[in-house]
N, C-alpha and C positions, 0 to 999 in steps of 0.2 A: 510364502516365505516363512510362515510360522508353523507349517506342518511338521509335526514331530517335536516341537519345542515343549518342554514341560517345566513346571516349577521346580525349585530346589527341594531337597529332601527335608531340610530342617531350617527353621527361621528363628530369629530372636527379636525382641523389642528394641527399637533404636533410640527411643526417647525423643525423636524428631517428629513434630506434628505433620510435616510435609512428606515424610517417608516413615510411617509407623513401624514397619517390619522390614528387615533385611536378612539375607542368608546368614546363617549362624557363623560361618567361617570368615565373613567379611569384617573389616575393621571400620572404626569410626574415628576420624581424626579432624581436629580443627583446621580451618582453611589457612591459618597463619603458618601451619607446618608445610604448606605447599605453595603459598602465594605470599608475595611481598608487595606492598603498595609503593609505587614510584611516581614521582611528579617532577619532571624536568621541563621547564618552559623553554621554548625555542628562541624567544626574544628577537633580537635584530637579525638572527640567522634564518628567519622563517622562509626566505626565498630558496634556501637549500633543502627544504623538506617538501614532499608531496602531501597534499591534503587528503586525509582519510575521513570516512564517514561510517557510522554504525547503522546498518540497515537490516531489514528482515533477511536479506541474502548474506549477511555477515559484514565484516569490516572490508570496505572496498576503497579503491583509489578514486577520488573525485577529479574530474577534468575541469579545472577552473576556466579554461579557454571557452567552453561552451556557454558559460554564464548560467547554466541550469542549477537550480537548488538554492539553498540559503547559505550565506557565508558571513563569517565574523568580520566586523569592520576593523578589528585590530588583530591581525594574524599573529603578532608577537606574543599574545597571551595564550596561544595554543601550546599544547604539551607534546613532548616527544613520545612516539610509539615505535617500538622495535618489533621486528618479526618474532612471533611467538609470545607477544604480550597479550594479556586479556584486557578488553575494554568493557567496562560496566557503566550503564546508566542507572544510577542509584536513586533517582528522584522521579516522581510521577510514574512509579513503576506499574500500577495497574493500567494506565492509559498508553504507555509507550509500547509500540508494536514489537520491538526487540531491545532487550536491556543488557544483553551479553554477547560478546563476539571474540573470537581468537584471531588476531591479526596475522595475515600472511605477508604483510608488507612493512617496510620501514617508512615512517612518515610522521605526521603531526595530526592532532585532533583537538577540538575545543576543550578548554580546561574544565568545562561543565561535567565532563565524563571523568571516571576514575580508572586509572591504569594500574594493573597488577602484573608483576613479572613472576613466572614460575620459579620455584626453588629447586634447581637441579633435577628436573623431571625429564624423562624420556619423552619423545614425541607422542608415543601411544598413551602415556599417563596424562599428558596435557590434553590430548584429544578426548580421552574419557571424561576429564573434568569439564571440558567444553560441552560435550554431549549431555552430561548430567545437568548442568545449569541451564542449557537450552530447554531441556525437558521441564525443569522447574519454571522457567520463564513462560513457556507456551501455555501453561495452565495457571500462571501467577500464584504458585503454591507457597511462595515465601512471604505471604501477607503477615504472618506473626512477627516478622522482622521490621515491618513498616512503622514509621512514627511521623507525627505532624500532619498538617494539612496537605503537604506535598507528597505524602506517602514515600518518605525517604528511608533508605537503609544506610545508616552511618557505616563507613568503612570498617571501624573497629568491631562493630557488631557482625558484619559479614565475615571478617577474619576469625572471629571467635566461634562462628557457626561450624558445626561438625558436618563432614561430608562422608557418605559411605565409600569405603575403599576396598574393592575386591583385590585379591592377590594379583601381582603384576601380570602373570600369564593369562589370567582371566580378563583383565582389562584389555590385553591385546586381542583376545577373542571377541570381546564386546565391540571394540572399535572395528575390527575386521568385518564382523557380521553386519553392523549398522552401515558402514561405508558401502558394503555390497548392496544392501537393501536400498540405500539412498540413491545409488547409481541407477538401479532399476526404476525407482519411483520418479527420479528426475527425467529419465528417458520417456516414461509414460506421459508426464506432464508436458514436456516439450512437444511431443506429438499432438497432444490435445490442444495446446495453444496454437500450433500451426493450423490445425483444423478450424479453430475459432477465427483465426485471421482470414482464412479463405472464405468462411461463411459470412464474415463481416464485409468482405470485399463485394460479394454478391449482393448483400443487403444494401450497401451504400450505392451500388450501381443502380439498383431499382429506385431508391429514394431520389438520387440525383436526377435521374431522367424525369421522374414524376414532378418534382418541385421546380424544375427549370424549363420543361417542355409541356407539361400537362399530360392528360391521358389520351388525347387524340393525336396519333402520329402524323395525320394529314393536315393539322391546323396550320394556317398561314402564319409566317413569322415576320417580324419587323426588327430593325436595329433598336437595341435598348438605349443607345446613346451613351452607354457606359462601356469603355474599352475592355475592362476585365470581365464583363458579364456577357457580351456578345448579343446574339439574337434571342428574342423571346416571343411567345405567342402574340399575335397581332392585337388581340383584345385585352391583353394584360396591361397593367400600369406599373410605373416605377415611383415609389414614394420613399422618402427618407424615414428611417426608423422612428424619428421623434414624432412623426404624425400617426404612428401606429400604436404607441404605448406610452405609459407614463410611469415614472419611478414612484414606488410606494415605500414609505418609511414608518410603518406601524411597528411598535415594539411590545414585547411581552412584559406584562406587569408582574408576573410571578415565576416565569421560567418553567411552567409545568407542562408546556406543549411538547410534542414529539420533536426531538432534535434530528434535523435532516442534514445530509451531506450531498455535495454535488460532485459527480464524476464524469469524465469524458467517456467512460466505458458503460456505466450503468445508469446514467441520468441522476435523478434525485431519489434517494432511498433513506430510510432511517439509519442514523449513525449507530453502528453496533458496538458493543463493548469489546475491548481488546483482550478479554480473558478467555476467549474461545468458547464461551457459554452459548453464543448465538442469541443472547438477549440484547435488547436495546440499551444504548448507553445511558447509564444512570449515575454519571459522575457526580461528585459532591459539589463541584464548583457551581457558583450561581450563574444561571442562564437568564436572569432578569436583564432586560434591555436587548436581548437577541431579537432579530427582525422576524416578524410574522410573515408567513407565506400561505396564501390560500390555494386551493385547488384551481389550476388554470393559470397561476402566476408563473412568470419566467424568473428563475434565479440564476445569477451569473457570478461565478468566482472571478472577480475582475483581474486577478493575477494569472489565471490559467484559461481565460476565455479564448485566447489564440489557439489553445489546444483542444477546444471543444468542451470545456467544463462549464456548460450552460445547459439548462433544460427546463421544461415545463413540469411543474409539480402535479402529481396525481393525488396528493393528499395535503391536508393542512398540517402545519408544524412551524418550527422556528429554525432559523439559519444564523450563521455567524454574522455579527455586525459588520464584518469586513466585506460581505457579499452585497450585491445589489438585487433588489426585488422589483420586478416590473409587472404591470397589469395591462393587458391589451384592451383596446377599445372594442365595442360590441361587434363591429363589422369585420373584425380580423380574428381568424381562428387560431388560437395559440399554437396548436400542434403543427399547423402548416409551417409556421416560422421556427418552431423547434427543429423540424427537419431541415429547413432551409439553412439556418445559421450553423448547423453542424456538418454541412457539406464541405468538401475540401476547398471548393471555390470561396465560400464565405469564411472559412477558418483562415485562409490566406489573407482575405480582405481585413478581417478583424486584427490579425497580426500587424498589418500595415497601419491600421487606424489606432492601435494602442500606443500608449506613451511610455517611453523608457529607453535606456541606453543598451541594456543587455536583456536577453530573453527572459531570464528569471525575474526581472524587475518590470516587465511590461504590464501595464495596467489599462484596462478598458473602462475609462470613466464614462459617465452618462452622456456627456456632450460628444465624446468620441463615437459611442454607439449611435446616438441620434443622427449623426451625419452620414452613416452608412446607408446606401441605397438598397432598398428591398424590392424584389419583384412581387407584385400583388395581383393574383387572379381575383375574379369576382367571388364574393363570399360563398355562394353555393358551390363553386368549383374548388375553393379551398377545402371545404368539408369533403367533397367527393374524392379529392386527391388523398386526403388523410385516410379515408376509408379504404381506398384502393391500396395504399401503402401497407395498411394493417393486414389486408387480405393477402397481398402478394408476398409479404415477408413473414407471415405467421409461422410457416414451416421452418424458415431460417432462424427466427427468434427462438422457436422451441428447441431446435437443434443446438443453438448456442447455449441456451439455458441448461439443457441436458448435459452438454459437454462441460460447462462451468461447474455443474454439480458433481460431475465425475472427478474433476480436479479437486474440488473441495473435499470430497470423500477420501480421495487418496492422500491429501494433506492431513486430514484428520487421522487417517490410518497411520501415517508416518509419525505423527505426534504421539499417538497411543503406543505404537510399537517401540519407539525410542524410550518413552517413560517406563514401560514395562521391563525393558531389558536393562537400562542403567540403574534401576532401583531393585533389580534382582527378582522380579516376578517370574521371569522366564530365563532358563538356563540355555545359553547358546554355545557352550564350549564344544560340544560334539559337532554341531552344525557348522560352526566356523572352521573347524579343521578340515571339512570336506569341500570348502569353497574353492573355485578356481582362482588363479592369480588375477588381480584386478586390471582392467583396462580403463584408465581414468578419462572421463569426458567432462570437461569443465563447462559450466554455463557461460554463454557468450556475454560480452559486456552489455550488449543491447538488452538482454533479458534482465540483467542485474539493474541497469539504469531504469528500465521500465518499472521494476518492482519498487525501486527507491522512490520514483516519482509518485507512485500510488500512495506510498506511505506519507510523503510530504503533503500530498493533496488532502489526505485524511485529517491533517492537523487543523 
């Protein structure tokens, strides 16, 4: 996509630390010339507005009926958002996955965000401005504007900040080229995610068979006595989880340990910074009092346990005080139960055992977990099953990891390409003029919701 793209012939100093040089014929104008802050509370009319949310995928419509996600207890304090408005999150900027979005919907959003309306700009000019600030956000380049412990950008400071402005026809070319590139990149990523889904299905089928039937296909079976579980190998036992593990509540005294996160996709991993650096999260907030987790401990996100957000840790670290940490007794192999509790059968059981009215508020408390029946092979067989799973799924895990890396590299490429073009490092005018007419393929709601769920889980 960048073959034949070259830098501009002449550049000038911009005076902006986040974009030091811009093409010499571009302008620099303060945001107040193109944006106006607007705050209109919906009040008692909130039922007439659809709820919006700022996510990594942009400003999306939230489906309240599903109960998924976080909602304000007082919708009347939400503010109006109109189609074509910008939504900015101007606090906790370094930690927030996405701090800017252009709304394609009319609706309302929490008043914690800041809403700006464009000043008589064409759609292409608005889109260029969106692309520019997304590029700034992806690399958190606006750090010189932050202030205070919450890393906040005051709205007057943002409005007084200058933004590079190519001539209108050039903005059109930039938008046309990047929209074309993004369609190609989105198609690549969708195909790779479908592949990951198929690989995961194969992997889960292998795991489910191993942890519910063992490794011997000819083993005699017996009724488990549990309707939702069915038959199990004759020599296996059924025990409630409370007899297998105990809750651990050890706390960090200085918060210096590695901060870990729990995901239904990747298990337990170090929580990474949101600035795209690939470095571990080193946020300034105090982590004193966070829960300690040892290698072999099971960590459960109690609000997302029903969705598989539980895992055995392969390293020592600390986790959110809102999570639960459990340690297995010696005769129980942690990784067997890691696999067991993440099967579809057990995720369904955990959903039933959890407490709450709507899905987003379901919580798996320790007593709820303790009452769940687990199938328990002999200790040696637990270890053999885990070794077999590792061997049988190694090629699938490698393929999944390789595909995820391809997606990550393509996303990094998108970030770099967008930044280079909207800041004038590459001239796309000639290339944009040769592009075919676009055929728009929008991401499905399921893709957007999944992405949003990942972001919420990371908090």
